[in-house]
N, C-alpha and C positions, 0 to 999 in steps of 0.2 A: 377739450370737452369737459364741462364742469361735472364734478362728482357730487351727487346728492348724498347727504348723510343717511345712514341706515336708521330706520325707525325701530325702536326696541319692540320686541314681541311680547305680547301679553301671555303667551303660552308658558314661558319659563316660570314666572311667579305662581301661576295657577298650577303648573306641574309640580313645583316644589311643595305647595300646599297639599296637593293630592298625595304626594309621596309621604309627607308627614302624617296625614290622616290614615293612609294605608298602614303605616308602621304602628300607629297607636291602636287602630282597630285589630290588627293581627296580633299584637301583644296581648290585648284584652281577650281575644278569642282563644289564644293558646293557653293563657292562664286559666280561663274558665273551663276549657276542655281538660286541662291537666288536673283540675280538682275532681273530675269524675273518674280519673284513672285509679286503678288499685295501687296500693302502696308497695310497688315493686320497682326497685331502683333502675334495673335495666330497661324496663318498659318506659319509664319516664325519661330516661336518657335518650332512648331511640326516638321517643315522641318529640322532645325538645330539639334534637338534632334535625329531624325531618321538618318540624315547624319552622325552625330557624333558617332553613334553606328554601322552602316552598314560597315564602313571601316574595322572593326575588322574581319569580316567574312573571307577574304582571308588570314588572318594571320595564321590560324591553319595549313593548308597544307604547307605554307611556313616555319613555325617553325618546323614542322615535318621533312621537307626536310633538313633544316639546321642541325638538331640533328642527322640525319642518318650518319653513317660513310661511307667512300668511298667503303668499301668492305662488308657492312652490307646488308644482303638479307632482303626482306620484311618478316614480321612476318608470322608464320605458325599458322593456326587455330588449336585449341586443338582437334577438331574432326578429323583432318587429322592425328594426331599422336597417336590416340587410338590403343591399341594392338588388333589384330584380335581375334575373339571369339574362 
């Protein structure tokens, strides 16, 4: 049986671009909001620690989207495929 070569997905380059845009936007937003904070070191430290972690949250769905192939259907739950009694 002949094997057809896999076609490269357009999702990965687009996803990488979206990740870079997300990082740039988040850095700009964090720096802008930090300018509004009072000059209190502990508050700024907590803000930057929080802002430095929160940007990761939108990455999980974006990475899942990037990994899906163009013809791949959403996964089926195991309870839907159980044989009838």
